[in-house]
Backbone bond lengths (Angstrom), bond angles and torsions (degrees), N, CA, C in turn:
res aa  C-N    CA-C-N  psi(-1)  N-CA   C-N-CA  omega(-1)  CA-C   N-CA-C  phi
1 M - - - 1.451 - - 1.522 110.27 -
2 D 1.313 117.04 -35.40 1.458 121.11 179.15 1.527 110.68 -59.80
3 N 1.330 116.09 -39.69 1.468 120.01 178.02 1.523 111.34 -65.39
4 L 1.330 117.07 -39.90 1.468 120.34 177.59 1.527 110.32 -62.29
5 Y 1.307 116.02 -43.03 1.464 120.04 179.86 1.527 110.24 -61.70
6 K 1.314 116.38 -48.28 1.471 119.87 -179.43 1.531 111.27 -61.63
7 K 1.310 115.83 -37.85 1.464 120.01 -176.33 1.529 112.77 -76.39
8 Y 1.339 118.25 -36.74 1.459 120.67 -169.49 1.525 115.84 -118.25
9 N 1.313 119.71 -0.51 1.465 118.75 -174.24 1.523 112.71 -60.63
10 R 1.310 118.90 -42.82 1.474 121.16 -179.83 1.531 111.14 -67.50
11 T 1.307 116.38 -41.24 1.461 121.04 179.93 1.523 110.82 -63.06
12 I 1.312 116.38 -46.00 1.465 120.50 -179.95 1.518 109.98 -67.75
13 F 1.324 116.93 -39.30 1.468 119.68 177.05 1.528 110.65 -58.98
14 K 1.330 117.16 -49.03 1.468 120.69 -179.77 1.514 111.45 -58.41
15 Y 1.302 116.12 -45.67 1.464 120.80 -179.42 1.529 110.18 -58.52
16 I 1.311 116.63 -48.98 1.464 120.78 179.93 1.526 110.06 -65.17
17 F 1.323 116.65 -42.52 1.461 120.43 -178.62 1.525 111.45 -60.35
18 Y 1.327 117.45 -43.26 1.460 120.59 178.32 1.521 110.87 -58.82
19 L 1.320 116.65 -32.79 1.458 120.36 -178.72 1.524 112.80 -80.08
20 V 1.322 117.66 -44.53 1.474 119.71 -173.94 1.517 113.44 -97.14
21 Q 1.322 117.85 -20.84 1.467 124.10 177.00 1.530 112.26 54.41
22 N 1.306 114.46 40.41 1.451 121.37 178.78 1.524 106.37 -146.99
23 E 1.325 115.61 112.92 1.459 120.45 -172.30 1.533 113.88 -61.13
24 P 1.340 119.05 -50.64 1.473 118.23 179.81 1.534 112.33 -62.91
25 L 1.315 116.88 -38.14 1.455 120.35 178.79 1.532 110.42 -65.99
26 A 1.317 116.90 -41.89 1.463 121.05 178.35 1.524 110.46 -62.19
27 E 1.316 116.54 -39.92 1.474 120.89 177.72 1.528 110.18 -62.42
28 D 1.325 116.63 -45.94 1.470 120.61 178.46 1.524 111.39 -61.22
29 F 1.324 116.08 -44.99 1.457 119.96 -179.09 1.526 111.78 -67.27
30 M 1.324 116.89 -33.24 1.456 119.41 177.01 1.530 109.60 -64.25
31 Q 1.338 115.87 -45.35 1.466 120.01 178.76 1.533 110.28 -61.63
32 E 1.313 116.45 -42.13 1.460 120.72 179.15 1.529 111.04 -63.74
33 T 1.333 116.39 -36.57 1.467 121.09 177.92 1.520 110.72 -59.58
34 F 1.315 116.39 -49.12 1.463 119.75 -178.22 1.531 111.60 -69.88
35 L 1.308 116.72 -32.84 1.460 120.12 176.55 1.529 110.05 -65.08
36 K 1.328 116.90 -45.72 1.468 120.03 178.08 1.526 111.26 -64.21
37 A 1.327 116.54 -39.16 1.462 119.79 178.30 1.526 110.20 -63.37
38 F 1.311 116.15 -40.69 1.458 120.34 179.27 1.533 110.51 -64.31
39 K 1.328 116.33 -45.06 1.461 120.34 -178.87 1.526 112.44 -66.10
40 S 1.323 116.89 -29.39 1.465 120.04 -177.39 1.532 112.53 -103.80
41 R 1.316 117.44 12.77 1.473 120.54 -175.72 1.523 113.43 -58.72
42 H 1.336 117.68 -29.88 1.463 120.63 -178.74 1.525 112.06 -76.02
43 S 1.319 116.88 -21.76 1.468 119.80 -179.94 1.529 112.40 -97.01
44 F 1.346 117.74 -4.70 1.466 121.18 178.92 1.518 108.79 -68.92
45 R 1.345 115.96 118.45 1.459 121.46 -173.52 1.524 113.78 -90.18
46 K 1.299 117.89 3.22 1.471 122.37 178.66 1.525 112.36 60.34
47 E 1.356 116.50 31.28 1.467 120.13 175.88 1.518 111.09 -78.67
48 S 1.323 116.19 -16.84 1.463 121.45 175.69 1.521 107.20 -132.66
49 N 1.326 115.84 170.69 1.454 117.47 179.33 1.531 109.73 -78.70
50 D 1.303 116.81 168.32 1.463 121.96 -175.24 1.528 112.39 -59.02
51 E 1.330 116.95 -43.03 1.463 119.88 -178.31 1.529 111.33 -64.51
52 T 1.306 117.02 -43.12 1.457 120.84 178.51 1.527 110.40 -62.27
53 Y 1.306 116.34 -42.24 1.466 121.79 178.21 1.530 110.71 -60.52
54 L 1.321 116.96 -45.55 1.466 120.97 179.38 1.526 111.32 -65.25
55 R 1.330 117.35 -39.63 1.467 120.55 178.45 1.528 111.27 -64.82
56 K 1.329 117.00 -37.18 1.462 119.28 177.10 1.520 110.65 -63.12
57 I 1.311 116.73 -43.07 1.461 120.64 178.45 1.525 109.42 -62.98
58 A 1.332 116.85 -46.94 1.466 121.17 -179.61 1.521 110.61 -60.26
59 R 1.310 116.84 -43.62 1.470 121.44 -180.00 1.527 110.14 -60.64
60 N 1.312 117.10 -44.19 1.458 120.34 179.68 1.526 111.66 -63.47
61 I 1.304 117.36 -39.19 1.469 121.39 178.20 1.524 109.80 -62.88
62 V 1.331 116.59 -46.43 1.465 120.89 -179.86 1.530 110.37 -63.10
63 Y 1.323 117.26 -45.84 1.461 120.04 -179.26 1.523 111.20 -64.69
64 D 1.318 117.41 -38.20 1.466 119.79 176.21 1.524 110.38 -60.73
65 Y 1.308 116.06 -41.80 1.462 120.47 178.19 1.531 110.45 -62.31
66 F 1.331 117.36 -47.33 1.453 120.88 -179.82 1.534 111.28 -61.48
67 R 1.314 115.99 -40.65 1.468 119.21 179.02 1.526 110.61 -63.35
68 R 1.312 115.67 -43.52 1.466 119.11 179.47 1.511 111.41 -63.19
69 K 1.296 116.81 -37.48 1.459 121.70 -178.10 1.523 112.78 -92.25
70 K 1.332 116.65 -2.50 1.468 121.75 -179.23 1.528 111.78 56.05
71 L 1.321 114.29 45.16 1.463 120.20 -178.53 1.516 112.55 -114.44
72 I 1.300 118.51 16.13 1.457 120.14 -170.29 1.521 114.07 -62.81
73 A 1.322 119.76 -27.88 1.465 120.93 -175.76 1.519 112.42 -71.03
74 L 1.325 118.55 -64.19 1.455 122.16 -178.18 1.517 109.93 -140.83
75 L 1.319 115.73 148.55 1.456 120.65 177.65 1.518 108.94 -120.09
76 P 1.310 119.05 136.77 1.463 120.13 178.72 1.517 111.21 -73.83
77 Y 1.296 115.58 153.67 1.461 121.27 175.35 1.518 109.25 -71.78
78 S 1.305 116.29 130.23 1.460 121.37 -178.52 1.525 109.39 -95.72
79 R 1.320 117.36 128.23 1.460 121.31 -178.93 1.526 112.35 -103.19
80 H 1.330 117.56 19.26 1.459 119.35 -179.84 1.522 112.35 -69.38
81 H 1.344 117.10 -8.53 1.454 120.99 -176.43 1.520 113.29 -62.34
82 E 1.313 117.43 -21.42 1.455 119.74 -176.29 1.518 112.15 -66.28
83 Q 1.337 117.70 -20.50 1.451 120.55 177.03 1.529 112.29 -92.58
84 S 1.321 118.98 -3.97 1.455 122.30 -175.44 1.522 111.68 -74.56
85 Q 1.315 114.78 165.15 1.454 121.39 176.64 1.530 109.74 -70.41
86 P 1.346 118.25 150.35 1.466 120.21 -176.25 1.519 114.44 -63.59
87 D 1.329 118.80 -21.05 1.451 119.68 -177.01 1.527 112.55 -97.79
88 T 1.316 118.56 11.35 1.453 120.49 -179.93 1.516 110.67 -77.15
89 V 1.303 115.14 161.04 1.465 121.07 -179.34 1.523 110.28 -59.13
90 M 1.318 116.85 -44.54 1.455 119.61 -176.87 1.525 110.99 -61.44
91 N 1.315 118.13 -46.04 1.460 119.81 -179.93 1.523 111.64 -64.76
92 Y 1.309 117.39 -34.76 1.459 120.26 176.55 1.533 109.77 -61.09
93 I 1.314 116.46 -43.40 1.456 121.15 -177.76 1.523 111.26 -63.82
94 I 1.327 117.16 -42.94 1.464 118.97 -173.57 1.524 113.77 -87.32
95 Q 1.327 118.65 -0.93 1.458 120.16 177.83 1.523 111.26 -60.77
96 N 1.265 116.56 -35.09 1.454 121.56 -179.70 1.530 108.55 -94.96
97 E 1.299 118.49 123.64 1.462 122.31 -175.13 1.524 112.83 -58.17
98 D 1.311 117.74 -39.49 1.459 119.78 178.07 1.513 111.41 -62.99
99 R 1.318 115.94 -41.06 1.459 119.87 177.43 1.519 110.47 -63.25
100 K 1.313 116.62 -40.24 1.463 120.27 179.34 1.524 109.97 -62.51
101 E 1.316 116.55 -45.17 1.459 120.16 179.32 1.525 111.11 -63.10
102 L 1.316 116.80 -41.38 1.454 120.64 177.99 1.527 109.91 -63.97
103 F 1.304 116.29 -44.36 1.457 121.63 179.74 1.521 110.22 -58.71
104 E 1.313 117.28 -44.90 1.468 121.39 178.64 1.528 110.89 -65.93
105 A 1.326 116.58 -40.12 1.465 119.79 179.02 1.528 110.62 -65.11
106 L 1.320 117.14 -42.72 1.463 120.44 177.91 1.526 111.11 -60.41
107 S 1.314 116.54 -37.52 1.468 120.13 -177.54 1.525 112.02 -66.14
108 K 1.319 117.31 -18.57 1.462 121.21 -179.76 1.530 112.38 -87.50
109 L 1.324 116.45 -10.01 1.465 119.85 -179.68 1.519 110.43 -84.71
110 K 1.319 115.69 155.14 1.455 117.71 175.75 1.529 108.79 -67.32
111 I 1.309 115.31 157.25 1.466 121.33 -169.43 1.529 112.90 -58.46
112 T 1.316 119.37 -38.78 1.463 119.89 -179.01 1.522 111.00 -66.03
113 Y 1.334 117.48 -38.43 1.462 120.56 177.35 1.528 109.80 -65.36
114 R 1.314 115.45 -47.26 1.466 120.45 -179.01 1.516 110.12 -58.77
115 E 1.317 115.78 -44.01 1.457 120.33 -177.47 1.530 112.14 -62.81
116 V 1.318 116.78 -44.77 1.467 120.41 179.17 1.525 110.35 -63.36
117 L 1.327 117.58 -44.01 1.469 119.92 179.57 1.521 111.72 -65.08
118 I 1.307 117.31 -38.41 1.469 120.58 178.10 1.527 109.73 -62.22
119 L 1.322 116.24 -49.93 1.465 119.63 -177.55 1.521 112.61 -67.89
120 R 1.335 117.30 -46.01 1.462 120.09 -173.88 1.523 113.31 -81.39
121 K 1.328 117.51 -46.53 1.461 120.19 -170.21 1.522 114.01 -98.07
122 I 1.308 118.08 -30.26 1.461 119.58 -179.99 1.522 110.00 -93.87
123 E 1.327 116.44 -52.29 1.466 120.50 -179.13 1.526 112.53 -82.64
124 Q 1.327 117.09 -13.71 1.465 124.64 174.45 1.528 114.01 62.70
125 F 1.327 116.38 40.56 1.456 120.43 174.18 1.520 109.13 -78.42
126 S 1.310 116.25 151.56 1.466 121.02 177.07 1.526 109.20 -71.13
127 L 1.328 115.51 168.26 1.460 120.29 175.63 1.526 110.53 -58.47
128 E 1.318 115.90 -43.42 1.458 121.19 -178.39 1.525 111.30 -63.88
129 E 1.331 117.01 -45.36 1.464 120.72 179.46 1.528 111.03 -64.33
130 T 1.320 116.38 -41.84 1.460 120.97 179.35 1.526 110.17 -63.39
131 A 1.317 116.68 -44.32 1.468 120.57 178.52 1.531 110.41 -61.09
132 E 1.308 116.69 -40.16 1.466 120.42 -179.92 1.530 110.90 -66.13
133 I 1.321 117.26 -45.14 1.462 121.16 179.81 1.520 111.03 -61.87
134 L 1.331 116.54 -43.46 1.460 121.10 -176.17 1.529 113.18 -83.48
135 G 1.329 116.09 -15.31 1.456 119.43 -177.11 1.517 112.08 73.59
136 W 1.336 116.31 29.86 1.456 123.12 -178.30 1.516 110.06 -111.75
137 K 1.321 115.27 168.71 1.463 121.39 170.08 1.533 107.76 -81.73
138 I 1.322 116.48 154.24 1.464 121.53 -178.33 1.527 110.85 -58.18
139 E 1.320 117.26 -39.37 1.460 120.79 -179.64 1.529 111.45 -61.37
140 K 1.332 116.98 -37.75 1.460 120.30 178.24 1.525 110.51 -66.68
141 V 1.332 116.62 -37.69 1.466 119.87 177.15 1.526 109.52 -62.42
142 K 1.324 116.68 -46.29 1.470 121.00 179.45 1.523 111.52 -59.12
143 N 1.318 116.29 -48.66 1.463 120.63 -178.22 1.528 111.59 -64.85
144 T 1.317 116.74 -42.53 1.465 120.30 179.61 1.520 110.05 -66.64
145 Q 1.328 117.51 -39.59 1.463 120.76 178.29 1.521 110.75 -61.84
146 R 1.317 116.16 -43.70 1.461 120.52 179.32 1.535 110.49 -60.70
147 A 1.311 116.41 -46.55 1.468 120.74 179.26 1.528 111.06 -66.82
148 A 1.321 116.98 -37.62 1.465 120.85 -179.47 1.528 111.00 -66.31
149 L 1.310 117.09 -41.20 1.464 120.01 178.18 1.522 111.26 -65.46
150 K 1.317 116.03 -37.45 1.468 120.27 177.10 1.528 110.02 -64.78
151 A 1.314 116.78 -44.31 1.466 120.87 178.98 1.522 110.78 -65.82
152 L 1.326 117.31 -40.25 1.461 121.20 178.44 1.525 110.30 -62.22
153 K 1.306 116.33 -41.16 1.467 120.45 178.40 1.526 110.79 -58.91
154 Q 1.313 116.87 -38.63 1.462 120.87 -179.01 1.523 112.47 -69.25
155 V 1.328 117.53 -36.90 1.463 118.99 -176.14 1.528 113.46 -93.16
156 W 1.324 117.76 -16.83 1.465 120.69 -176.11 1.522 109.78 -102.46
157 K 1.305 117.03 69.92 1.457 123.59 175.17 1.521 113.72 53.27
158 G 1.305 117.99 21.06 1.456 120.58 179.35 1.515 112.99 66.94
159 V 1.323 118.23 17.52 1.461 121.64 179.62 1.520 108.84 -64.90
160 D 1.324 117.02 138.95 1.456 120.68 -179.48 1.518 109.44 -76.56
161 V 1.335 116.06 95.37 1.461 120.58 179.86 1.524 111.92 -105.53
162 V 1.308 117.55 -2.09 1.462 120.46 -174.24 1.520 111.51 -60.94
163 G 1.311 118.48 -38.96 1.455 120.38 -179.04 1.511 113.99 -89.87
164 T 1.304 117.96 2.83 1.453 121.57 -176.46 1.518 110.45 -66.82
165 E 1.308 116.56 129.01 1.456 120.86 178.52 1.514 111.48 -73.09
166 Q 1.312 116.69 -38.30 1.463 120.13 177.54 1.512 108.29 -151.13
167 I 1.287 116.26 154.36 1.439 121.70 175.56 1.513 106.53 -96.25
168 D 1.317 117.53 119.26 1.454 120.68 -173.52 1.516 111.24 -83.52
169 M 1.311 116.46 91.45 1.459 121.83 174.63 1.527 108.73 -97.06
170 G 1.303 116.34 -4.24 1.451 119.56 -177.28 1.511 109.76 77.31
171 R 1.265 116.33 153.66 1.456 121.54 176.30 1.523 107.52 -91.99
172 I 1.298 116.55 113.33 1.453 121.44 179.80 1.510 107.70 -87.02
173 K 1.288 116.84 124.43 1.466 120.53 -177.42 1.492 110.42 -121.68
């Protein structure tokens, strides 16, 4: 489990952070993800790879939180990042104005759209991997991605993102 944590902690943190847009909450959820993975390690059937398994756990934790807080539709953009340390993930993301604008635009999308764009365009997962993580059919991923890109275009200064192969948020390591 220690090796899994070392290998995937940053990746899982980023994924959760993109969804909840709150650094301390993302940190807590990341820890909870690895704790749940550790507790359920004996029941993991290896039907998916380790990263996909961890993302499924993280996604469930985030969705449980949203359900409890009744926030599943839209989440406001959090500006608490201005008090963060300069080397934090959030400050790295907003250093570039385009990234900041994209981040704000993503925060205005409903959670399913945001999630598909994060997995497909930012994290660059395949359709199959995205469908597996979300527990959806590939066709649903395609349709949601198409709608999400259209919605993103509307909220992100009308920039033509529909044909974009990937959204360059950079790989944060």
